[in-house]
C-alpha positions in Angstrom: -111.7 -5.7 -13.7 -111.0 -9.2 -12.4 -112.5 -9.8 -9.0 -110.7 -13.0 -8.5 -108.8 -13.7 -5.3 -106.1 -16.2 -4.5 -107.0 -19.0 -2.0 -104.2 -20.2 0.2 -103.5 -23.9 0.6 -104.6 -25.5 3.8 -102.1 -24.8 6.6 -101.2 -28.6 7.1 -100.3 -28.9 3.5 -98.3 -25.8 3.6 -96.3 -27.1 6.5 -95.7 -30.4 4.8 -94.4 -28.8 1.6 -92.3 -26.3 3.7 -90.3 -29.4 4.8 -90.4 -31.7 1.9 -89.3 -29.1 -0.7 -86.0 -28.6 1.3 -85.5 -32.0 2.8 -84.9 -34.2 -0.2 -84.8 -34.4 -4.0 -88.4 -34.5 -5.4 -90.0 -32.7 -2.5 -91.1 -29.7 -4.5 -94.8 -29.5 -5.1 -96.8 -29.5 -8.4 -99.2 -26.6 -7.5 -102.4 -28.2 -8.5 -101.6 -31.9 -7.9 -99.7 -32.3 -4.7 -101.4 -34.0 -1.8 -100.6 -34.7 1.9 -102.3 -36.3 4.8 -101.6 -36.2 8.5 -101.3 -39.8 9.8 -100.4 -39.4 13.4 -99.2 -36.9 16.0 -97.1 -37.9 19.0 -97.5 -36.6 22.7 -95.0 -33.9 22.1 -96.6 -32.5 18.9 -94.4 -34.2 16.2 -96.5 -34.8 13.0 -96.2 -38.0 10.8 -97.4 -37.3 7.4 -97.6 -38.8 3.9 -96.9 -36.8 0.8 -97.4 -36.9 -3.0 -95.6 -34.2 -4.8 -97.8 -34.4 -7.9 -94.9 -35.4 -10.2 -94.8 -39.2 -9.1 -92.6 -39.0 -6.0 -94.2 -40.3 -2.8 -92.9 -40.2 0.8 -93.7 -40.2 4.5 -92.0 -37.8 6.8 -91.9 -36.5 10.4 -92.0 -32.8 11.4 -90.6 -32.0 14.8 -92.6 -28.8 15.2 -93.4 -25.5 13.5 -94.0 -21.9 14.4 -95.3 -18.7 12.4 -92.1 -18.6 10.3 -90.3 -22.0 10.2 -90.7 -25.7 10.1 -88.2 -27.8 12.2 -87.0 -31.3 11.4 -84.1 -33.6 11.6 -81.7 -33.2 8.6 -81.3 -36.2 6.2 -83.5 -38.6 8.2 -86.9 -37.0 8.3 -88.4 -38.9 5.3 -88.6 -42.1 3.5 -89.7 -42.6 -0.1 -92.6 -44.9 -0.7 -93.9 -46.7 -3.8 -97.3 -45.1 -3.8 -99.1 -42.4 -1.9 -100.2 -43.6 1.5 -98.6 -47.0 0.8 -96.1 -48.0 3.4 -95.1 -50.9 5.7 -95.2 -50.9 9.6 -91.5 -51.5 9.5 -90.9 -48.3 7.4 -92.9 -46.3 9.8 -91.2 -47.8 12.9 -87.7 -47.0 11.3 -88.8 -43.4 10.6 -90.1 -42.9 14.1 -86.9 -44.3 15.7 -84.7 -42.0 13.6 -86.8 -39.0 14.6 -87.2 -39.6 18.3 -91.0 -40.2 18.2 -92.7 -39.9 21.6 -89.5 -38.6 23.2 -89.0 -35.1 24.5 -88.3 -32.5 21.8 -84.5 -32.0 21.2 -83.9 -28.5 19.8 -80.2 -29.2 19.2 -80.9 -31.9 16.7 -83.3 -29.9 14.6 -82.8 -27.6 11.6 -85.2 -25.1 10.4 -86.4 -23.8 7.1 -88.7 -21.0 6.1 -92.4 -21.8 5.5 -93.2 -21.7 1.7 -95.6 -19.3 0.1 -99.0 -20.4 1.1 -100.4 -19.5 -2.3 -97.8 -20.9 -4.7 -96.1 -23.4 -2.5 -92.7 -22.1 -3.7 -89.7 -21.4 -1.6 -87.8 -18.1 -1.6 -84.2 -19.0 -2.7 -82.2 -17.5 -5.5 -79.7 -19.9 -7.1 -76.1 -19.0 -6.9 -75.7 -19.7 -10.6 -78.2 -19.7 -13.4 -79.3 -22.9 -14.9 -76.8 -23.0 -17.7 -73.9 -22.4 -15.3 -75.1 -25.1 -13.1 -75.1 -27.5 -16.0 -71.5 -26.3 -16.9 -70.3 -27.0 -13.3 -71.7 -30.5 -13.5 -70.2 -31.1 -16.8 -66.8 -30.2 -15.5 -66.8 -33.7 -14.0 -69.5 -35.6 -16.0 -69.6 -35.3 -19.8 -72.8 -35.4 -21.8 -73.5 -36.2 -25.4 -76.2 -35.2 -27.9 -78.4 -38.0 -26.7 -78.3 -37.0 -23.1 -80.6 -34.3 -21.4 -79.4 -32.8 -18.1 -81.6 -30.9 -15.7 -80.6 -29.3 -12.4 -82.9 -28.6 -9.5 -82.3 -26.4 -6.4 -83.1 -28.4 -3.4 -81.8 -26.6 -0.2 -79.6 -23.8 1.1 -77.4 -24.0 4.2 -76.9 -21.5 7.0 -73.7 -20.3 5.2 -75.2 -20.0 1.8 -74.1 -23.2 0.2 -76.7 -24.7 -2.1 -77.7 -28.3 -2.7 -78.9 -29.4 -6.2 -80.3 -32.5 -7.7 -78.9 -33.3 -11.2 -81.2 -35.5 -13.3 -80.0 -37.1 -16.5 -82.1 -38.8 -19.2 -81.0 -40.4 -22.4 -82.9 -40.5 -25.8 -84.1 -44.0 -26.6 -86.2 -43.1 -29.7 -86.4 -40.1 -32.2 -89.4 -41.3 -34.1 -92.8 -39.8 -33.4 -91.3 -37.3 -31.0 -88.3 -37.8 -28.7 -88.6 -40.6 -26.0 -86.4 -40.6 -23.0 -85.3 -43.0 -20.3 -83.9 -42.1 -17.0 -80.1 -42.4 -17.0 -78.8 -41.4 -13.4 -79.1 -38.8 -10.6 -76.6 -36.8 -8.7 -76.5 -34.5 -5.6 -74.3 -31.3 -6.1 -73.2 -28.7 -3.6 -72.0 -25.3 -4.6 -70.6 -22.6 -2.3 -72.4 -19.3 -1.8 -70.1 -17.6 -4.5 -70.6 -20.4 -7.0 -67.4 -22.1 -6.5 -67.1 -25.7 -5.5 -64.8 -28.4 -4.1 -63.8 -30.4 -7.3 -63.1 -33.5 -5.2 -66.3 -33.5 -3.1 -69.1 -31.4 -4.7 -70.7 -34.3 -6.6 -72.1 -37.7 -5.6 -74.3 -40.1 -7.4 -77.4 -41.7 -5.8 -80.0 -44.3 -6.9 -83.1 -42.2 -6.6 -84.7 -43.9 -3.5 -83.0 -46.1 -0.9 -79.6 -44.4 -0.9 -80.7 -40.8 -0.6 -80.5 -40.3 3.1 -77.1 -41.7 3.4 -75.8 -39.8 0.3 -77.2 -36.6 1.6 -75.4 -37.0 4.9 -72.1 -37.9 3.0 -72.0 -35.1 0.5 -73.0 -32.5 3.2 -70.2 -33.8 5.6 -67.6 -33.6 2.8 -68.5 -30.0 2.0 -68.8 -28.6 5.5 -72.6 -28.1 5.2 -74.1 -26.3 8.2 -77.8 -27.2 8.4 
């Protein structure tokens, strides 16, 4: 019989991933390679952290607080992408702190909350409203593919009313010799209702992968009546 036991991830890292995996595209963690570091804590307990998801996405973020079951943060503005892990400018940190009320009294009304991820697997407990094939079908209702394009859909977040936010990542084949080689094509945000339906005029928005994400998150959520 195997006497192995699972070892939980450090609490600080679990709290970081509990926020990032919901807050923005690319926030999910590679189980063995993700990293985080607490940079600073303000006088009201807010935490400024750096994060590497293990897949090549880096960010800094601010958590307002946490308890036994949830992390609490400001929707859409709790993070900034960075070029490398722990590489950021004073201007970036100042901007992030300003957007998240650093060193001001906690404001519960501005916070949203998300369940803490599994401390062993770093996975979040959300079942997608549609399977992956149907998620792709819904996307292709608006954006056509061809045989040289690969489309992948990732579940990002779920609202209080059961709407779900997805990232759609498309790649195009640039070479078929010595194995297929791909190049990034484009990225989209997509919102589906709790029953799998969607608003055909507003459910999809393109983003550039970095600088536009916070703005595009706010826009698509507002257009679809998202309740954080």
